[in-house]
C-alpha positions in Angstrom: 4.0 42.8 -29.9 2.7 39.6 -31.4 5.6 37.7 -29.8 4.8 39.1 -26.4 1.1 38.2 -26.8 2.0 34.6 -27.8 4.4 34.2 -24.9 1.8 35.6 -22.4 -0.9 33.3 -23.8 1.3 30.3 -23.5 2.2 31.1 -19.9 -1.5 31.7 -19.1 -2.6 28.4 -20.6 0.2 26.3 -19.0 -0.4 27.8 -15.6 -4.1 26.9 -15.7 -3.5 23.3 -16.5 -3.9 20.9 -13.6 -0.9 18.8 -12.7 -1.4 15.2 -11.8 -0.6 14.6 -8.2 2.7 12.8 -7.7 2.5 9.3 -6.5 5.5 7.9 -4.6 6.3 4.3 -5.1 6.4 2.7 -1.6 9.8 1.2 -2.0 10.3 1.0 1.8 8.3 -2.3 1.6 10.9 -4.1 -0.5 12.5 -7.0 1.4 11.6 -10.0 3.5 9.9 -9.4 6.8 8.9 -11.6 9.8 6.1 -10.6 12.2 7.4 -10.2 15.8 4.0 -9.7 17.5 2.5 -13.0 16.3 0.5 -15.5 18.3 2.6 -18.2 19.9 2.9 -21.2 17.6 2.4 -19.1 14.4 5.0 -17.4 12.2 3.9 -14.7 9.7 6.1 -13.5 6.8 5.7 -10.8 4.3 8.0 -10.5 1.2 8.0 -7.6 -1.3 10.0 -7.6 -4.5 11.2 -4.5 -6.4 8.1 -4.6 -8.6 6.1 -4.1 -5.4 4.5 -7.5 -5.6 4.1 -9.0 -2.1 3.3 -12.3 -0.5 2.0 -12.6 3.0 1.6 -15.9 4.7 1.3 -17.5 8.1 2.7 -20.9 9.1 1.5 -23.0 12.0 4.3 -25.6 12.4 4.8 -26.6 8.7 1.2 -25.9 7.6 0.3 -22.7 5.7 -2.9 -21.4 7.5 -3.1 -18.0 5.7 -1.8 -16.7 2.4 -2.4 -13.5 0.4 -0.9 -11.9 -2.7 -0.4 -8.2 -2.7 0.4 -5.8 -5.5 0.0 -2.2 -6.6 -1.9 -1.5 -9.7 -3.0 1.7 -11.5 -6.6 2.1 -12.6 -7.5 5.4 -14.4 -4.4 7.2 -13.0 -5.2 6.1 -9.4 -3.0 3.7 -7.4 -4.6 0.8 -5.6 -3.3 -2.0 -3.4 -4.7 -5.2 -4.8 -5.2 -8.1 -2.3 -5.8 -11.6 -3.6 -6.3 -14.9 -2.0 -8.4 -13.8 1.0 -11.8 -13.5 -0.8 -13.1 -15.3 -3.9 -12.2 -12.2 -6.0 -9.4 -9.6 -5.6 -10.1 -6.6 -3.3 -8.9 -3.2 -4.3 -7.9 -0.5 -1.7 -7.4 3.0 -3.0 -4.2 4.8 -2.0 -5.5 7.8 -0.1 -2.4 9.1 1.8 1.3 8.7 1.5 4.7 9.9 2.5 8.1 8.5 1.6 7.8 6.0 4.5 4.1 5.4 4.9 0.8 5.0 3.1 -2.9 4.5 3.7 -5.3 2.6 1.4 -9.0 2.4 1.9 -12.1 0.5 0.7 -15.1 1.6 2.7 -17.3 -1.0 1.0 -15.1 -3.9 2.2 -16.4 -5.6 5.4 -12.9 -6.0 6.9 -10.6 -4.3 6.6 -11.7 -1.0 5.4 -8.4 0.7 5.9 -4.8 -0.7 5.5 -1.9 1.4 6.7 1.8 0.7 6.4 4.7 2.7 7.8 8.3 2.4 8.9 9.1 3.1 12.5 12.5 2.4 14.2 13.6 0.1 11.3 10.4 -2.0 11.7 7.6 -2.3 9.1 4.3 -1.8 10.8 0.9 -2.4 9.3 -2.6 -1.7 10.8 -5.7 -3.2 9.2 -8.9 -1.8 10.6 -12.6 -1.3 10.3 -14.9 0.7 12.5 -13.6 0.2 16.1 -11.6 -2.9 15.5 -7.9 -3.1 14.4 -5.1 -5.6 14.1 -1.5 -4.4 14.3 1.4 -6.1 12.6 5.0 -5.4 13.5 7.7 -6.8 11.3 11.5 -7.0 11.5 13.5 -7.3 8.3 15.1 -10.6 7.7 
């Protein structure tokens, strides 16, 4: 009888424990990408390594006119997209939604963007940065 009570107690305790939500690593980003919907005269690239550290930059002829470092970091069991090089200090965007081929990160306190969304569609990497009623869409082909 004691053994049955111990087993029942163990099952009750373990079934009441909260599981941590699973976080998928967005490996679909890995690779070198070139933006296909860029303004004429500019060329934008994004490169992601297997450690999910990225570099985005835009060239106008041979001059770099934009550059940002991107990475995923964990703060208190929460995954964030960290963007560096755009502002004086790094900006964190909390991962709020994800599937195996998409994710959304948000920072409602940031002026622009407040939302960053990445997803794969028809072998293209697409990204939308947005705030309020304004958005910019990026479409990349893999190099």
